[in-house]
C-alpha positions in Angstrom: 0.0 -0.2 0.0 1.6 3.5 -1.0 2.3 5.7 2.1 -0.2 8.4 3.0 2.5 10.4 4.4 3.6 13.9 2.7 6.8 14.7 1.8 8.6 17.3 3.8 11.1 20.1 2.5 13.4 21.1 5.2 15.5 24.4 5.1 17.6 25.9 7.7 20.8 27.9 8.4 22.2 25.1 10.7 24.9 24.1 8.5 26.4 20.5 8.9 29.1 21.1 11.1 27.1 19.7 14.2 24.1 17.4 15.2 21.3 19.7 14.7 20.1 18.7 11.0 20.6 15.1 12.1 18.4 15.3 15.3 15.8 17.2 13.2 15.7 14.3 10.9 15.5 12.0 13.7 12.5 13.5 15.1 10.8 13.7 11.7 11.7 9.9 11.3 10.2 8.9 14.6 6.9 10.8 14.1 6.5 10.5 10.4 8.6 7.2 9.2 6.9 7.1 6.0 7.5 10.6 5.1 10.4 11.6 2.8 12.5 14.5 3.6 13.9 16.7 1.2 16.9 18.7 2.2 16.7 21.9 0.4 19.4 23.7 2.0 21.2 23.9 5.5 23.7 26.3 4.1 21.7 29.6 4.5 24.1 32.3 5.8 23.5 32.3 9.7 20.6 34.2 10.5 19.8 35.7 7.2 16.2 35.4 7.2 16.1 37.2 3.8 18.5 34.6 1.9 16.4 31.8 3.5 13.1 33.4 2.2 14.5 33.8 -1.5 15.9 30.2 -1.4 12.4 29.0 -0.3 10.7 31.2 -2.9 13.0 30.0 -5.8 12.5 26.3 -4.8 8.6 26.9 -4.7 7.7 25.7 -8.2 9.8 22.3 -8.0 8.3 21.2 -4.6 5.6 18.6 -4.7 2.2 20.3 -4.5 1.4 18.6 -0.9 4.8 18.8 0.4 5.0 20.4 4.2 7.7 23.1 3.9 9.5 23.1 7.3 12.0 26.0 7.5 14.1 27.5 10.3 16.3 30.6 10.2 15.6 32.3 13.4 17.6 35.0 14.8 15.2 35.5 17.7 14.6 31.9 18.2 12.2 31.6 21.4 10.7 35.1 20.9 8.9 34.8 17.5 5.8 32.7 17.4 5.8 29.2 15.9 3.3 29.0 13.3 1.8 26.7 10.6 0.4 28.6 7.7 -1.7 27.5 4.8 -1.6 29.3 1.5 -4.3 30.2 -1.0 -3.1 27.2 -3.1 -3.2 24.8 -0.1 0.4 24.5 0.7 1.3 24.1 4.4 4.4 25.9 5.8 6.0 25.5 9.2 8.5 28.0 11.0 9.0 31.0 13.0 7.0 34.0 12.3 9.5 36.2 11.2 9.1 36.9 7.4 11.0 33.6 6.2 8.0 32.5 4.3 6.7 35.8 3.0 8.1 35.5 -0.5 6.8 32.0 -0.9 3.2 32.7 0.3 3.0 35.6 -2.1 3.8 33.4 -4.9 1.1 31.1 -3.8 -1.4 33.8 -3.8 -1.4 34.7 -0.3 -2.5 33.1 3.2 -5.9 31.5 3.9 -5.1 30.8 7.6 -2.5 30.3 10.2 -2.2 28.9 13.5 0.3 28.9 16.5 2.0 25.7 17.2 1.3 24.8 20.9 -0.4 21.3 20.8 0.9 19.8 23.9 0.7 16.3 22.7 3.3 16.7 20.0 5.6 19.3 21.6 8.8 17.6 22.9 9.2 18.6 26.7 11.0 20.2 28.1 11.2 22.6 25.1 14.7 24.0 24.8 14.5 27.8 24.3 17.2 27.9 21.7 16.2 24.7 19.8 12.3 25.2 18.7 13.2 23.3 15.5 13.8 20.2 17.2 11.1 20.2 20.1 8.3 22.3 18.2 8.7 22.9 14.6 9.7 19.5 13.6 7.1 17.7 15.4 4.4 19.9 13.9 5.7 19.4 10.4 5.5 15.6 10.9 2.1 15.9 12.4 0.7 17.6 9.2 2.7 15.4 7.2 0.9 12.3 8.5 -2.7 14.0 8.3 -3.0 16.2 11.3 -5.2 19.5 10.8 -3.6 22.5 10.9 -6.3 24.0 13.3 -5.4 21.3 15.8 -1.8 22.7 16.4 -3.1 26.0 18.4 -4.8 29.0 18.3 -5.7 30.9 15.2 -3.4 33.7 13.8 -4.9 36.7 12.0 -2.9 36.2 8.6 -2.4 40.1 8.3 -0.4 40.1 11.6 2.3 37.5 10.2 5.6 39.3 9.7 6.6 40.0 6.1 9.7 41.0 4.4 10.0 43.4 1.6 11.6 42.3 -1.6 14.2 44.6 -2.9 13.5 45.9 -6.4 16.1 47.2 -8.6 16.0 50.6 -10.0 16.2 50.6 -13.9 16.5 53.4 -16.2 18.1 53.4 -19.8 21.8 52.8 -19.5 21.8 52.3 -15.6 20.6 49.8 -13.1 20.8 50.3 -9.4 20.6 47.0 -7.5 21.8 45.1 -4.6 23.3 41.7 -3.9 20.7 39.0 -3.2 23.1 36.0 -2.5 26.5 34.5 -3.1 27.4 31.0 -3.8 30.4 28.8 -2.6 32.1 29.7 -6.2 31.9 33.3 -5.4 29.2 33.9 -8.0 27.2 37.1 -7.1 23.5 37.1 -7.5 21.7 40.4 -8.1 18.1 41.2 -7.8 18.1 41.9 -11.5 16.0 39.8 -14.1 16.7 39.3 -17.7 13.7 41.7 -18.4 15.4 44.5 -16.3 18.8 44.1 -18.3 16.9 44.5 -21.5 14.9 47.3 -20.2 18.2 49.1 -19.2 19.5 48.7 -23.0 22.2 46.4 -22.1 21.2 43.7 -24.4 23.8 43.8 -27.3 26.4 45.8 -25.4 29.8 44.5 -25.6 30.5 44.9 -22.0 28.8 46.3 -18.9 30.4 48.1 -15.9 29.9 46.6 -12.4 30.7 49.1 -9.4 30.6 48.2 -5.9 31.5 50.1 -2.9 34.8 48.5 -2.7 35.6 47.0 -6.3 34.6 47.2 -9.7 34.8 45.3 -13.0 33.7 45.1 -16.7 31.7 42.0 -17.8 30.1 40.8 -20.9 26.8 38.9 -21.0 27.2 35.3 -21.5 25.0 32.2 -21.8 27.0 29.6 -20.0 29.9 29.4 -17.6 32.2 27.9 -20.4 32.0 31.1 -22.3 34.3 32.9 -19.4 37.8 32.3 -19.8 39.8 32.0 -16.6 39.9 35.2 -14.7 37.5 37.1 -17.0 34.3 38.4 -16.0 30.7 37.6 -17.1 27.0 38.3 -16.6 24.9 35.3 -16.7 21.1 34.4 -15.6 21.3 31.8 -13.0 19.0 28.7 -12.8 16.8 30.7 -10.4 16.2 33.7 -12.9 18.5 36.3 -11.4 21.5 38.0 -13.0 24.4 36.8 -11.5 28.2 38.2 -11.7 30.5 35.6 -12.5 34.4 35.0 -13.1 36.1 32.0 -15.0 37.6 29.6 -12.7 39.4 29.7 -10.3 38.7 33.4 -10.1 36.0 34.7 -7.4 33.7 37.5 -8.3 32.6 38.1 -4.8 36.2 38.7 -3.9 37.1 40.8 -7.0 34.1 43.0 -6.1 35.7 44.1 -2.7 34.1 41.0 -0.8 30.6 42.0 -1.4 27.9 40.5 0.9 24.3 40.2 0.7 22.4 43.5 0.9 25.4 45.5 -0.5 24.7 47.8 -3.2 25.7 47.4 -7.0 25.6 49.9 -10.1 25.2 48.4 -13.4 26.3 50.9 -16.3 27.3 51.0 -19.7 30.9 52.2 -20.4 31.2 55.6 -21.8 32.2 54.7 -25.1 29.5 52.1 -25.3 26.8 54.4 -24.2 28.0 56.9 -26.7 27.6 54.6 -29.5 24.4 53.2 -28.4 22.9 56.7 -28.6 
């Protein structure tokens, strides 16, 4: 007989240098032994709720429709409400009420209902103030995955009171884009809040190169289709698999280091070099 347990998609900023991820897996396996757990990432930068929210949103369309999304990036662990959220599309999300899911639920059409997680029969006692992922949230995710109702978890939460993050929008005008770093990957690629449409609207399509300026560094890059199009040490701009423009360098060079060690949230300016702008005009 096929399992009736639903998948659980798990994301955190825990890293893999300790037992935290493994213990959460153990709790899930004990309470929902037939549920498959998908580890989306445990490499979210420590305490970076916005990067976690972005990873969740960019993963959304690849998850099973009935998967329980269990995510923990929680700088104020113990202070934020532990919540379960149902989106308009019917997806169920479990985590802290700190905006971590807000990009995700917007993509799902909004929130239908939300409930605090306080159900005594599933919470592991005593609850460790600094490890609600293990004692409160993992049991709640398993409870929902095995058919438990969201209403049974605790008191209703008014959806309009849920914490939200504002997604940073790039400023686009002809010949110039003011944007910021969304994320970095382990290879030093710099993800920007710029889409292919933004790039086109700024008049950059077809330009031989684009100037990239950060607070502590700069470079000139050309738009490329694949990583193989960039020779060692050269700079490129590529639309990454998540749909965002990324600044890259040919291996083994590192774009983030070359731009002065940029970090998520740092400002970036894209412009046409003067001669290119003159010829485009």
